[in-house]
mmCIF file as gemmi writes it, N, C-alpha and C atoms, coordinates in Angstrom:
data_model
loop_
_atom_site.group_PDB
_atom_site.id
_atom_site.type_symbol
_atom_site.label_atom_id
_atom_site.label_alt_id
_atom_site.label_comp_id
_atom_site.label_asym_id
_atom_site.label_entity_id
_atom_site.label_seq_id
_atom_site.pdbx_PDB_ins_code
_atom_site.Cartn_x
_atom_site.Cartn_y
_atom_site.Cartn_z
_atom_site.occupancy
_atom_site.B_iso_or_equiv
_atom_site.pdbx_formal_charge
_atom_site.auth_seq_id
_atom_site.auth_asym_id
_atom_site.pdbx_PDB_model_num
ATOM 1 N N . MET Axp A 1 ? 3.277 7.613 -11.712 1 0 ? 1 A 1
ATOM 2 C CA . MET Axp A 1 ? 3.705 8.236 -10.866 1 0 ? 1 A 1
ATOM 3 C C . MET Axp A 1 ? 4.385 9.48 -11.459 1 0 ? 1 A 1
ATOM 4 N N . SER Axp A 2 ? 4.329 10.801 -11.177 1 0 ? 2 A 1
ATOM 5 C CA . SER Axp A 2 ? 4.801 11.934 -12.064 1 0 ? 2 A 1
ATOM 6 C C . SER Axp A 2 ? 5.88 12.28 -10.911 1 0 ? 2 A 1
ATOM 7 N N . ASP Axp A 3 ? 6.785 13.1 -11.181 1 0 ? 3 A 1
ATOM 8 C CA . ASP Axp A 3 ? 7.932 13.441 -10.618 1 0 ? 3 A 1
ATOM 9 C C . ASP Axp A 3 ? 7.552 14.631 -9.584 1 0 ? 3 A 1
ATOM 10 N N . HIS Axp A 4 ? 6.509 14.437 -9.452 1 0 ? 4 A 1
ATOM 11 C CA . HIS Axp A 4 ? 5.72 15.438 -8.313 1 0 ? 4 A 1
ATOM 12 C C . HIS Axp A 4 ? 5.11 14.748 -7.186 1 0 ? 4 A 1
ATOM 13 N N . CYS Axp A 5 ? 5.39 13.355 -7.282 1 0 ? 5 A 1
ATOM 14 C CA . CYS Axp A 5 ? 4.356 12.598 -6.39 1 0 ? 5 A 1
ATOM 15 C C . CYS Axp A 5 ? 5.092 11.23 -6.349 1 0 ? 5 A 1
ATOM 16 N N . TRP Axp A 6 ? 5.24 10.861 -4.98 1 0 ? 6 A 1
ATOM 17 C CA . TRP Axp A 6 ? 5.662 9.059 -5.172 1 0 ? 6 A 1
ATOM 18 C C . TRP Axp A 6 ? 4.603 8.469 -3.895 1 0 ? 6 A 1
ATOM 19 N N . SER Axp A 7 ? 3.877 7.509 -4.382 1 0 ? 7 A 1
ATOM 20 C CA . SER Axp A 7 ? 3.647 6.706 -3.64 1 0 ? 7 A 1
ATOM 21 C C . SER Axp A 7 ? 3.769 5.323 -3.411 1 0 ? 7 A 1
ATOM 22 N N . ASN Axp A 8 ? 3.916 4.546 -1.94 1 0 ? 8 A 1
ATOM 23 C CA . ASN Axp A 8 ? 3.954 3.451 -1.557 1 0 ? 8 A 1
ATOM 24 C C . ASN Axp A 8 ? 3.127 2.904 -0.406 1 0 ? 8 A 1
ATOM 25 N N . SER Axp A 9 ? 2.461 1.945 -1.24 1 0 ? 9 A 1
ATOM 26 C CA . SER Axp A 9 ? 1.397 1.209 -0.326 1 0 ? 9 A 1
ATOM 27 C C . SER Axp A 9 ? 1.049 -0.267 -1.123 1 0 ? 9 A 1
ATOM 28 N N . ILE Axp A 10 ? 0.346 -0.684 -0.1 1 0 ? 10 A 1
ATOM 29 C CA . ILE Axp A 10 ? -0.369 -2.186 -0.592 1 0 ? 10 A 1
ATOM 30 C C . ILE Axp A 10 ? -1.211 -1.997 -1.841 1 0 ? 10 A 1
ATOM 31 N N . LEU Axp A 11 ? -1.525 -0.732 -2.171 1 0 ? 11 A 1
ATOM 32 C CA . LEU Axp A 11 ? -2.147 -0.105 -3.298 1 0 ? 11 A 1
ATOM 33 C C . LEU Axp A 11 ? -1.726 -0.382 -4.732 1 0 ? 11 A 1
ATOM 34 N N . GLU Axp A 12 ? -0.341 -0.465 -4.386 1 0 ? 12 A 1
ATOM 35 C CA . GLU Axp A 12 ? 0.344 -0.65 -5.641 1 0 ? 12 A 1
ATOM 36 C C . GLU Axp A 12 ? 0.077 -1.952 -6.393 1 0 ? 12 A 1
ATOM 37 N N . LEU Axp A 13 ? -0.413 -2.673 -5.512 1 0 ? 13 A 1
ATOM 38 C CA . LEU Axp A 13 ? -0.879 -4.35 -6.287 1 0 ? 13 A 1
ATOM 39 C C . LEU Axp A 13 ? -1.832 -4.117 -7.119 1 0 ? 13 A 1
ATOM 40 N N . TRP Axp A 14 ? -2.64 -2.835 -7.44 1 0 ? 14 A 1
ATOM 41 C CA . TRP Axp A 14 ? -3.755 -2.712 -8.401 1 0 ? 14 A 1
ATOM 42 C C . TRP Axp A 14 ? -3.561 -1.772 -9.175 1 0 ? 14 A 1
ATOM 43 N N . GLY Axp A 15 ? -2.056 -1.239 -9.101 1 0 ? 15 A 1
ATOM 44 C CA . GLY Axp A 15 ? -1.752 -0.018 -9.777 1 0 ? 15 A 1
ATOM 45 C C . GLY Axp A 15 ? -2.403 1.473 -9.384 1 0 ? 15 A 1
ATOM 46 N N . PHE Axp A 16 ? -2.684 1.038 -8.102 1 0 ? 16 A 1
ATOM 47 C CA . PHE Axp A 16 ? -3.402 2.503 -7.474 1 0 ? 16 A 1
ATOM 48 C C . PHE Axp A 16 ? -4.486 2.718 -8.544 1 0 ? 16 A 1
ATOM 49 N N . ASN Axp A 17 ? -5.262 1.947 -9.14 1 0 ? 17 A 1
ATOM 50 C CA . ASN Axp A 17 ? -6.562 1.792 -9.983 1 0 ? 17 A 1
ATOM 51 C C . ASN Axp A 17 ? -7.76 1.756 -8.773 1 0 ? 17 A 1
ATOM 52 N N . GLU Axp A 18 ? -8.399 3.219 -8.967 1 0 ? 18 A 1
ATOM 53 C CA . GLU Axp A 18 ? -9.463 2.441 -7.883 1 0 ? 18 A 1
ATOM 54 C C . GLU Axp A 18 ? -10.991 1.862 -8.389 1 0 ? 18 A 1
ATOM 55 N N . GLU Axp A 19 ? -11.236 1.96 -10.061 1 0 ? 19 A 1
ATOM 56 C CA . GLU Axp A 19 ? -11.993 1.001 -9.992 1 0 ? 19 A 1
ATOM 57 C C . GLU Axp A 19 ? -11.76 -0.704 -10.046 1 0 ? 19 A 1
ATOM 58 N N . ALA Axp A 20 ? -10.227 -0.681 -9.981 1 0 ? 20 A 1
ATOM 59 C CA . ALA Axp A 20 ? -9.845 -2.406 -9.72 1 0 ? 20 A 1
ATOM 60 C C . ALA Axp A 20 ? -10.284 -2.468 -7.903 1 0 ? 20 A 1
ATOM 61 N N . ILE Axp A 21 ? -9.599 -1.506 -7.147 1 0 ? 21 A 1
ATOM 62 C CA . ILE Axp A 21 ? -9.629 -1.799 -5.775 1 0 ? 21 A 1
ATOM 63 C C . ILE Axp A 21 ? -11.033 -1.886 -5.649 1 0 ? 21 A 1
ATOM 64 N N . ASN Axp A 22 ? -12.026 -0.574 -5.973 1 0 ? 22 A 1
ATOM 65 C CA . ASN Axp A 22 ? -13.422 -1.336 -5.398 1 0 ? 22 A 1
ATOM 66 C C . ASN Axp A 22 ? -14.084 -2.653 -6.354 1 0 ? 22 A 1
ATOM 67 N N . GLN Axp A 23 ? -13.821 -2.979 -6.674 1 0 ? 23 A 1
ATOM 68 C CA . GLN Axp A 23 ? -14.271 -4.229 -7.111 1 0 ? 23 A 1
ATOM 69 C C . GLN Axp A 23 ? -14.031 -5.406 -6.423 1 0 ? 23 A 1
ATOM 70 N N . LEU Axp A 24 ? -12.779 -5.183 -5.541 1 0 ? 24 A 1
ATOM 71 C CA . LEU Axp A 24 ? -12.503 -6.48 -4.313 1 0 ? 24 A 1
ATOM 72 C C . LEU Axp A 24 ? -13.719 -6.615 -3.525 1 0 ? 24 A 1
ATOM 73 N N . GLU Axp A 25 ? -14.298 -7.966 -3.43 1 0 ? 25 A 1
ATOM 74 C CA . GLU Axp A 25 ? -15.365 -8.165 -2.614 1 0 ? 25 A 1
ATOM 75 C C . GLU Axp A 25 ? -15.128 -8.816 -1.234 1 0 ? 25 A 1
ATOM 76 N N . THR Axp A 26 ? -14.034 -9.806 -1.464 1 0 ? 26 A 1
ATOM 77 C CA . THR Axp A 26 ? -13.844 -10.491 -0.226 1 0 ? 26 A 1
ATOM 78 C C . THR Axp A 26 ? -12.168 -10.375 0.289 1 0 ? 26 A 1
ATOM 79 N N . ASP Axp A 27 ? -11.99 -10.649 1.327 1 0 ? 27 A 1
ATOM 80 C CA . ASP Axp A 27 ? -10.641 -10.594 2.3 1 0 ? 27 A 1
ATOM 81 C C . ASP Axp A 27 ? -9.525 -11.725 1.209 1 0 ? 27 A 1
ATOM 82 N N . GLU Axp A 28 ? -10.559 -12.564 0.69 1 0 ? 28 A 1
ATOM 83 C CA . GLU Axp A 28 ? -9.459 -13.735 0.188 1 0 ? 28 A 1
ATOM 84 C C . GLU Axp A 28 ? -9.048 -12.96 -1.524 1 0 ? 28 A 1
ATOM 85 N N . ASP Axp A 29 ? -9.979 -12.19 -2.265 1 0 ? 29 A 1
ATOM 86 C CA . ASP Axp A 29 ? -9.361 -11.333 -3.204 1 0 ? 29 A 1
ATOM 87 C C . ASP Axp A 29 ? -8.11 -10.739 -2.956 1 0 ? 29 A 1
ATOM 88 N N . VAL Axp A 30 ? -8.082 -10.293 -1.537 1 0 ? 30 A 1
ATOM 89 C CA . VAL Axp A 30 ? -6.479 -9.323 -1.333 1 0 ? 30 A 1
ATOM 90 C C . VAL Axp A 30 ? -5.702 -10.467 -1.084 1 0 ? 30 A 1
ATOM 91 N N . VAL Axp A 31 ? -5.842 -11.213 -0.129 1 0 ? 31 A 1
ATOM 92 C CA . VAL Axp A 31 ? -4.801 -12.048 -0.05 1 0 ? 31 A 1
ATOM 93 C C . VAL Axp A 31 ? -4.386 -12.887 -1.324 1 0 ? 31 A 1
ATOM 94 N N . LYS Axp A 32 ? -5.207 -13.517 -2.11 1 0 ? 32 A 1
ATOM 95 C CA . LYS Axp A 32 ? -4.963 -13.924 -3.709 1 0 ? 32 A 1
ATOM 96 C C . LYS Axp A 32 ? -3.837 -13.005 -3.748 1 0 ? 32 A 1
ATOM 97 N N . LYS Axp A 33 ? -3.865 -11.797 -4.14 1 0 ? 33 A 1
ATOM 98 C CA . LYS Axp A 33 ? -3.289 -11.107 -4.927 1 0 ? 33 A 1
ATOM 99 C C . LYS Axp A 33 ? -1.757 -10.807 -4.089 1 0 ? 33 A 1
ATOM 100 N N . ILE Axp A 34 ? -1.916 -10.629 -2.856 1 0 ? 34 A 1
ATOM 101 C CA . ILE Axp A 34 ? -0.864 -10.753 -2.101 1 0 ? 34 A 1
ATOM 102 C C . ILE Axp A 34 ? 0.329 -11.499 -2.492 1 0 ? 34 A 1
ATOM 103 N N . ARG Axp A 35 ? -0.602 -13.153 -2.344 1 0 ? 35 A 1
ATOM 104 C CA . ARG Axp A 35 ? 0.194 -14.423 -2.539 1 0 ? 35 A 1
ATOM 105 C C . ARG Axp A 35 ? 0.837 -14.108 -4.16 1 0 ? 35 A 1
ATOM 106 N N . GLU Axp A 36 ? -0.105 -13.805 -5.146 1 0 ? 36 A 1
ATOM 107 C CA . GLU Axp A 36 ? 0.87 -14.09 -6.625 1 0 ? 36 A 1
ATOM 108 C C . GLU Axp A 36 ? 1.518 -12.932 -6.607 1 0 ? 36 A 1
ATOM 109 N N . THR Axp A 37 ? 1.507 -12.063 -6.543 1 0 ? 37 A 1
ATOM 110 C CA . THR Axp A 37 ? 2.698 -10.468 -6.447 1 0 ? 37 A 1
ATOM 111 C C . THR Axp A 37 ? 3.762 -10.867 -6.23 1 0 ? 37 A 1
ATOM 112 N N . LYS Axp A 38 ? 4.613 -10.743 -7.115 1 0 ? 38 A 1
ATOM 113 C CA . LYS Axp A 38 ? 6.306 -10.971 -6.642 1 0 ? 38 A 1
ATOM 114 C C . LYS Axp A 38 ? 6.89 -9.996 -7.173 1 0 ? 38 A 1
ATOM 115 N N . ASN Axp A 39 ? 6.49 -8.647 -7.529 1 0 ? 39 A 1
ATOM 116 C CA . ASN Axp A 39 ? 7.159 -7.597 -7.778 1 0 ? 39 A 1
ATOM 117 C C . ASN Axp A 39 ? 6.123 -6.522 -8.143 1 0 ? 39 A 1
ATOM 118 N N . SER Axp A 40 ? 6.173 -5.113 -7.589 1 0 ? 40 A 1
ATOM 119 C CA . SER Axp A 40 ? 5.414 -4.122 -7.634 1 0 ? 40 A 1
ATOM 120 C C . SER Axp A 40 ? 4.971 -3.354 -8.935 1 0 ? 40 A 1
ATOM 121 N N . PRO Axp A 41 ? 3.626 -3.806 -9.771 1 0 ? 41 A 1
ATOM 122 C CA . PRO Axp A 41 ? 3.471 -3.855 -11.388 1 0 ? 41 A 1
ATOM 123 C C . PRO Axp A 41 ? 3.778 -2.308 -11.369 1 0 ? 41 A 1
ATOM 124 N N . ILE Axp A 42 ? 4.091 -1.201 -10.642 1 0 ? 42 A 1
ATOM 125 C CA . ILE Axp A 42 ? 4.407 0.281 -10.522 1 0 ? 42 A 1
ATOM 126 C C . ILE Axp A 42 ? 5.571 0.29 -10.668 1 0 ? 42 A 1
ATOM 127 N N . TYR Axp A 43 ? 6.492 -0.036 -9.844 1 0 ? 43 A 1
ATOM 128 C CA . TYR Axp A 43 ? 8.083 0.227 -9.505 1 0 ? 43 A 1
ATOM 129 C C . TYR Axp A 43 ? 8.923 -0.75 -9.806 1 0 ? 43 A 1
ATOM 130 N N . GLN Axp A 44 ? 8.313 -2.245 -10.278 1 0 ? 44 A 1
ATOM 131 C CA . GLN Axp A 44 ? 8.803 -3.097 -10.72 1 0 ? 44 A 1
ATOM 132 C C . GLN Axp A 44 ? 10.12 -3.892 -9.255 1 0 ? 44 A 1
ATOM 133 N N . LEU Axp A 45 ? 9.78 -3.371 -8.222 1 0 ? 45 A 1
ATOM 134 C CA . LEU Axp A 45 ? 10.935 -3.572 -7.131 1 0 ? 45 A 1
ATOM 135 C C . LEU Axp A 45 ? 10.187 -5.04 -6.38 1 0 ? 45 A 1
ATOM 136 N N . GLU Axp A 46 ? 11.137 -5.942 -5.805 1 0 ? 46 A 1
ATOM 137 C CA . GLU Axp A 46 ? 10.432 -6.857 -4.953 1 0 ? 46 A 1
ATOM 138 C C . GLU Axp A 46 ? 9.361 -6.518 -4.15 1 0 ? 46 A 1
ATOM 139 N N . PHE Axp A 47 ? 7.825 -7.345 -4.178 1 0 ? 47 A 1
ATOM 140 C CA . PHE Axp A 47 ? 7.021 -6.749 -3.112 1 0 ? 47 A 1
ATOM 141 C C . PHE Axp A 47 ? 7.51 -8.03 -2.251 1 0 ? 47 A 1
ATOM 142 N N . GLN Axp A 48 ? 7.452 -7.265 -0.919 1 0 ? 48 A 1
ATOM 143 C CA . GLN Axp A 48 ? 7.582 -7.998 0.141 1 0 ? 48 A 1
ATOM 144 C C . GLN Axp A 48 ? 6.458 -7.396 1.224 1 0 ? 48 A 1
ATOM 145 N N . PRO Axp A 49 ? 5.842 -8.616 1.17 1 0 ? 49 A 1
ATOM 146 C CA . PRO Axp A 49 ? 4.782 -8.27 2.492 1 0 ? 49 A 1
ATOM 147 C C . PRO Axp A 49 ? 4.586 -7.638 3.655 1 0 ? 49 A 1
ATOM 148 N N . ARG Axp A 50 ? 5.752 -8.122 4.435 1 0 ? 50 A 1
ATOM 149 C CA . ARG Axp A 50 ? 6.207 -7.837 5.947 1 0 ? 50 A 1
ATOM 150 C C . ARG Axp A 50 ? 6.359 -6.249 5.598 1 0 ? 50 A 1
ATOM 151 N N . GLN Axp A 51 ? 6.975 -5.476 4.723 1 0 ? 51 A 1
ATOM 152 C CA . GLN Axp A 51 ? 7.375 -4.062 4.328 1 0 ? 51 A 1
ATOM 153 C C . GLN Axp A 51 ? 5.99 -3.344 4.973 1 0 ? 51 A 1
ATOM 154 N N . TRP Axp A 52 ? 4.877 -3.564 3.979 1 0 ? 52 A 1
ATOM 155 C CA . TRP Axp A 52 ? 3.834 -2.866 4.029 1 0 ? 52 A 1
ATOM 156 C C . TRP Axp A 52 ? 2.655 -3.437 4.981 1 0 ? 52 A 1
ATOM 157 N N . LEU Axp A 53 ? 2.561 -4.508 5.256 1 0 ? 53 A 1
ATOM 158 C CA . LEU Axp A 53 ? 1.501 -5.007 6.201 1 0 ? 53 A 1
ATOM 159 C C . LEU Axp A 53 ? 2.083 -5.424 7.754 1 0 ? 53 A 1
ATOM 160 N N . GLY Axp A 54 ? 1.248 -5.158 8.809 1 0 ? 54 A 1
ATOM 161 C CA . GLY Axp A 54 ? 1.845 -5.688 9.993 1 0 ? 54 A 1
ATOM 162 C C . GLY Axp A 54 ? 0.865 -6.876 10.697 1 0 ? 54 A 1
ATOM 163 N N . ASP Axp A 55 ? 1.571 -7.367 11.537 1 0 ? 55 A 1
ATOM 164 C CA . ASP Axp A 55 ? 0.581 -8.432 12.273 1 0 ? 55 A 1
ATOM 165 C C . ASP Axp A 55 ? 0.307 -9.537 11.642 1 0 ? 55 A 1
ATOM 166 N N . LEU Axp A 56 ? 0.98 -9.92 10.206 1 0 ? 56 A 1
ATOM 167 C CA . LEU Axp A 56 ? 0.67 -10.982 9.717 1 0 ? 56 A 1
ATOM 168 C C . LEU Axp A 56 ? 0.418 -12.616 10.006 1 0 ? 56 A 1
ATOM 169 N N . THR Axp A 57 ? -0.076 -12.939 9.502 1 0 ? 57 A 1
ATOM 170 C CA . THR Axp A 57 ? -0.734 -14.667 9.962 1 0 ? 57 A 1
ATOM 171 C C . THR Axp A 57 ? -0.259 -15.117 8.589 1 0 ? 57 A 1
ATOM 172 N N . TYR Axp A 58 ? -0.241 -16.094 8.782 1 0 ? 58 A 1
ATOM 173 C CA . TYR Axp A 58 ? 0.514 -17.298 7.491 1 0 ? 58 A 1
ATOM 174 C C . TYR Axp A 58 ? -0.122 -18.72 7.845 1 0 ? 58 A 1
ATOM 175 N N . ASP Axp A 59 ? -0.474 -19.379 7.029 1 0 ? 59 A 1
ATOM 176 C CA . ASP Axp A 59 ? -1.306 -20.641 6.97 1 0 ? 59 A 1
ATOM 177 C C . ASP Axp A 59 ? -0.195 -21.723 7.132 1 0 ? 59 A 1
ATOM 178 N N . ASP Axp A 60 ? -0.137 -22.908 7.049 1 0 ? 60 A 1
ATOM 179 C CA . ASP Axp A 60 ? 0.989 -23.861 7.453 1 0 ? 60 A 1
ATOM 180 C C . ASP Axp A 60 ? 1.773 -23.971 6.488 1 0 ? 60 A 1
ATOM 181 N N . ASN Axp A 61 ? 1.585 -23.601 5.115 1 0 ? 61 A 1
ATOM 182 C CA . ASN Axp A 61 ? 2.453 -23.674 4.238 1 0 ? 61 A 1
ATOM 183 C C . ASN Axp A 61 ? 3.537 -22.229 4.309 1 0 ? 61 A 1
ATOM 184 N N . GLY Axp A 62 ? 3.16 -21.277 4.951 1 0 ? 62 A 1
ATOM 185 C CA . GLY Axp A 62 ? 3.887 -19.905 5.146 1 0 ? 62 A 1
ATOM 186 C C . GLY Axp A 62 ? 3.64 -18.922 4.189 1 0 ? 62 A 1
ATOM 187 N N . ASN Axp A 63 ? 2.288 -19.305 3.482 1 0 ? 63 A 1
ATOM 188 C CA . ASN Axp A 63 ? 1.542 -18 2.783 1 0 ? 63 A 1
ATOM 189 C C . ASN Axp A 63 ? 0.457 -17.148 3.704 1 0 ? 63 A 1
ATOM 190 N N . VAL Axp A 64 ? 0.813 -15.807 3.416 1 0 ? 64 A 1
ATOM 191 C CA . VAL Axp A 64 ? 0.023 -15.017 4.184 1 0 ? 64 A 1
ATOM 192 C C . VAL Axp A 64 ? -1.223 -15.397 4.009 1 0 ? 64 A 1
ATOM 193 N N . ILE Axp A 65 ? -2.332 -15.265 5.103 1 0 ? 65 A 1
ATOM 194 C CA . ILE Axp A 65 ? -3.575 -15.296 4.923 1 0 ? 65 A 1
ATOM 195 C C . ILE Axp A 65 ? -4.26 -14.038 5.574 1 0 ? 65 A 1
ATOM 196 N N . GLY Axp A 66 ? -3.801 -13.202 6.14 1 0 ? 66 A 1
ATOM 197 C CA . GLY Axp A 66 ? -4.412 -12.213 7.085 1 0 ? 66 A 1
ATOM 198 C C . GLY Axp A 66 ? -3.336 -11.216 7.45 1 0 ? 66 A 1
ATOM 199 N N . ALA Axp A 67 ? -3.805 -9.981 7.608 1 0 ? 67 A 1
ATOM 200 C CA . ALA Axp A 67 ? -2.923 -8.71 8.271 1 0 ? 67 A 1
ATOM 201 C C . ALA Axp A 67 ? -3.881 -7.812 9.014 1 0 ? 67 A 1
ATOM 202 N N . LYS Axp A 68 ? -3.138 -7.169 10.14 1 0 ? 68 A 1
ATOM 203 C CA . LYS Axp A 68 ? -4.097 -6.129 11.01 1 0 ? 68 A 1
ATOM 204 C C . LYS Axp A 68 ? -3.842 -4.575 10.73 1 0 ? 68 A 1
ATOM 205 N N . ALA Axp A 69 ? -3.124 -4.448 9.933 1 0 ? 69 A 1
ATOM 206 C CA . ALA Axp A 69 ? -2.118 -3.211 9.933 1 0 ? 69 A 1
ATOM 207 C C . ALA Axp A 69 ? -1.583 -2.93 8.308 1 0 ? 69 A 1
ATOM 208 N N . ALA Axp A 70 ? -1.69 -1.787 7.674 1 0 ? 70 A 1
ATOM 209 C CA . ALA Axp A 70 ? -1.189 -1.423 6.597 1 0 ? 70 A 1
ATOM 210 C C . ALA Axp A 70 ? -0.28 -0.309 6.752 1 0 ? 70 A 1
ATOM 211 N N . LYS Axp A 71 ? 1.064 0.137 6.36 1 0 ? 71 A 1
ATOM 212 C CA . LYS Axp A 71 ? 1.443 1.041 5.984 1 0 ? 71 A 1
ATOM 213 C C . LYS Axp A 71 ? 1.746 1.736 4.654 1 0 ? 71 A 1
ATOM 214 N N . MET Axp A 72 ? 1.53 3.027 4.576 1 0 ? 72 A 1
ATOM 215 C CA . MET Axp A 72 ? 1.023 3.444 3.322 1 0 ? 72 A 1
ATOM 216 C C . MET Axp A 72 ? 2.038 4.872 3.238 1 0 ? 72 A 1
ATOM 217 N N . LEU Axp A 73 ? 2.627 5.141 2.385 1 0 ? 73 A 1
ATOM 218 C CA . LEU Axp A 73 ? 3.598 6.166 2.401 1 0 ? 73 A 1
ATOM 219 C C . LEU Axp A 73 ? 3.316 7.392 1.025 1 0 ? 73 A 1
ATOM 220 N N . TYR Axp A 74 ? 3.228 8.515 1.537 1 0 ? 74 A 1
ATOM 221 C CA . TYR Axp A 74 ? 3.045 9.358 0.193 1 0 ? 74 A 1
ATOM 222 C C . TYR Axp A 74 ? 3.833 10.542 0.239 1 0 ? 74 A 1
ATOM 223 N N . VAL Axp A 75 ? 4.413 10.816 -0.649 1 0 ? 75 A 1
ATOM 224 C CA . VAL Axp A 75 ? 5.534 12.035 -0.841 1 0 ? 75 A 1
ATOM 225 C C . VAL Axp A 75 ? 4.674 12.736 -2.087 1 0 ? 75 A 1
ATOM 226 N N . ILE Axp A 76 ? 4.836 13.93 -1.753 1 0 ? 76 A 1
ATOM 227 C CA . ILE Axp A 76 ? 4.411 14.995 -3.069 1 0 ? 76 A 1
ATOM 228 C C . ILE Axp A 76 ? 5.204 16.314 -2.904 1 0 ? 76 A 1
ATOM 229 N N . LYS Axp A 77 ? 5.656 16.537 -3.909 1 0 ? 77 A 1
ATOM 230 C CA . LYS Axp A 77 ? 6.512 17.601 -4.446 1 0 ? 77 A 1
ATOM 231 C C . LYS Axp A 77 ? 5.684 19.174 -4.345 1 0 ? 77 A 1
ATOM 232 N N . ALA Axp A 78 ? 5.553 20.13 -3.38 1 0 ? 78 A 1
ATOM 233 C CA . ALA Axp A 78 ? 4.85 20.985 -3.584 1 0 ? 78 A 1
ATOM 234 C C . ALA Axp A 78 ? 5.106 22.099 -4.48 1 0 ? 78 A 1
ATOM 235 N N . SER Axp A 79 ? 4.485 22.67 -5.502 1 0 ? 79 A 1
ATOM 236 C CA . SER Axp A 79 ? 4.844 23.564 -6.351 1 0 ? 79 A 1
ATOM 237 C C . SER Axp A 79 ? 4.528 25.027 -6.236 1 0 ? 79 A 1
ATOM 238 N N . SER Axp A 80 ? 4.011 25.191 -5.318 1 0 ? 80 A 1
ATOM 239 C CA . SER Axp A 80 ? 3.789 26.87 -4.757 1 0 ? 80 A 1
ATOM 240 C C . SER Axp A 80 ? 4.394 27.189 -3.644 1 0 ? 80 A 1
ATOM 241 N N . THR Axp A 81 ? 4.623 28.608 -3.423 1 0 ? 81 A 1
ATOM 242 C CA . THR Axp A 81 ? 5.139 28.934 -2.348 1 0 ? 81 A 1
ATOM 243 C C . THR Axp A 81 ? 4.379 28.917 -1.364 1 0 ? 81 A 1
ATOM 244 N N . ASP Axp A 82 ? 3.587 28.419 -1.201 1 0 ? 82 A 1
ATOM 245 C CA . ASP Axp A 82 ? 2.179 28.563 0.251 1 0 ? 82 A 1
ATOM 246 C C . ASP Axp A 82 ? 3.413 28.013 1.36 1 0 ? 82 A 1
ATOM 247 N N . ASP Axp A 83 ? 2.973 28.682 2.381 1 0 ? 83 A 1
ATOM 248 C CA . ASP Axp A 83 ? 3.713 28.563 4.178 1 0 ? 83 A 1
ATOM 249 C C . ASP Axp A 83 ? 3.645 26.904 4.597 1 0 ? 83 A 1
ATOM 250 N N . MET Axp A 84 ? 2.277 26.261 3.771 1 0 ? 84 A 1
ATOM 251 C CA . MET Axp A 84 ? 1.976 25.172 4.486 1 0 ? 84 A 1
ATOM 252 C C . MET Axp A 84 ? 3.013 24.273 3.327 1 0 ? 84 A 1
ATOM 253 N N . ASN Axp A 85 ? 3.474 24.572 2.394 1 0 ? 85 A 1
ATOM 254 C CA . ASN Axp A 85 ? 4.294 23.648 1.872 1 0 ? 85 A 1
ATOM 255 C C . ASN Axp A 85 ? 6.012 23.102 2.197 1 0 ? 85 A 1
ATOM 256 N N . ASN Axp A 86 ? 6.016 23.904 3.102 1 0 ? 86 A 1
ATOM 257 C CA . ASN Axp A 86 ? 7.394 23.805 4.069 1 0 ? 86 A 1
ATOM 258 C C . ASN Axp A 86 ? 7.17 23.578 5.477 1 0 ? 86 A 1
ATOM 259 N N . LYS Axp A 87 ? 6.041 22.569 5.477 1 0 ? 87 A 1
ATOM 260 C CA . LYS Axp A 87 ? 5.926 21.941 7.016 1 0 ? 87 A 1
ATOM 261 C C . LYS Axp A 87 ? 5.57 20.675 6.451 1 0 ? 87 A 1
ATOM 262 N N . ILE Axp A 88 ? 6.284 19.695 7.521 1 0 ? 88 A 1
ATOM 263 C CA . ILE Axp A 88 ? 5.79 18.129 7.23 1 0 ? 88 A 1
ATOM 264 C C . ILE Axp A 88 ? 4.525 17.665 8.019 1 0 ? 88 A 1
ATOM 265 N N . VAL Axp A 89 ? 4.056 17.056 7.295 1 0 ? 89 A 1
ATOM 266 C CA . VAL Axp A 89 ? 2.493 16.928 8.05 1 0 ? 89 A 1
ATOM 267 C C . VAL Axp A 89 ? 2.756 14.978 8.171 1 0 ? 89 A 1
ATOM 268 N N . VAL Axp A 90 ? 2.481 14.607 9.531 1 0 ? 90 A 1
ATOM 269 C CA . VAL Axp A 90 ? 2.369 13.151 9.588 1 0 ? 90 A 1
ATOM 270 C C . VAL Axp A 90 ? 1.088 12.787 9.771 1 0 ? 90 A 1
ATOM 271 N N . SER Axp A 91 ? 0.545 12.039 9.257 1 0 ? 91 A 1
ATOM 272 C CA . SER Axp A 91 ? -1.021 11.465 9.496 1 0 ? 91 A 1
ATOM 273 C C . SER Axp A 91 ? -1.272 10.294 9.466 1 0 ? 91 A 1
ATOM 274 N N . ILE Axp A 92 ? -1.975 9.568 10.829 1 0 ? 92 A 1
ATOM 275 C CA . ILE Axp A 92 ? -1.761 8.064 11.036 1 0 ? 92 A 1
ATOM 276 C C . ILE Axp A 92 ? -3.553 7.799 10.999 1 0 ? 92 A 1
ATOM 277 N N . ALA Axp A 93 ? -3.664 6.929 10.596 1 0 ? 93 A 1
ATOM 278 C CA . ALA Axp A 93 ? -5.068 6.705 10.728 1 0 ? 93 A 1
ATOM 279 C C . ALA Axp A 93 ? -5.341 5.585 11.328 1 0 ? 93 A 1
ATOM 280 N N . ASP Axp A 94 ? -6.081 5.179 12.155 1 0 ? 94 A 1
ATOM 281 C CA . ASP Axp A 94 ? -6.33 4.339 13.013 1 0 ? 94 A 1
ATOM 282 C C . ASP Axp A 94 ? -7.723 3.583 13.024 1 0 ? 94 A 1
ATOM 283 N N . ASP Axp A 95 ? -7.741 2.564 12.645 1 0 ? 95 A 1
ATOM 284 C CA . ASP Axp A 95 ? -9.514 1.764 12.068 1 0 ? 95 A 1
ATOM 285 C C . ASP Axp A 95 ? -9.921 1.024 13.767 1 0 ? 95 A 1
ATOM 286 N N . GLY Axp A 96 ? -9.057 1.266 14.572 1 0 ? 96 A 1
ATOM 287 C CA . GLY Axp A 96 ? -9.667 0.24 15.908 1 0 ? 96 A 1
ATOM 288 C C . GLY Axp A 96 ? -9.419 -0.835 15.671 1 0 ? 96 A 1
ATOM 289 N N . ALA Axp A 97 ? -9.276 -1.259 14.863 1 0 ? 97 A 1
ATOM 290 C CA . ALA Axp A 97 ? -8.643 -3.058 14.606 1 0 ? 97 A 1
ATOM 291 C C . ALA Axp A 97 ? -7.899 -3.468 15.397 1 0 ? 97 A 1
């Protein structure tokens, strides 16, 4: 990430790499990555699934096996003087799940 933007989401696990994300084929591919990841590959901070995923489901061993929601945070530093750059816009996506 540059000094003009910052992003924090489950997509960090794939380095925000669109090609890698598009190659995920099953829910198990995602769950496996969640289980294997100890630190964010982008920020090197400890990865804690409950910070980014909601309504988690666990197996008998305490491993994450599913989630019903994801939180994604994006921060962008505006470089123009456009009036829209002085407003905070919050967008919440709901897939109906």
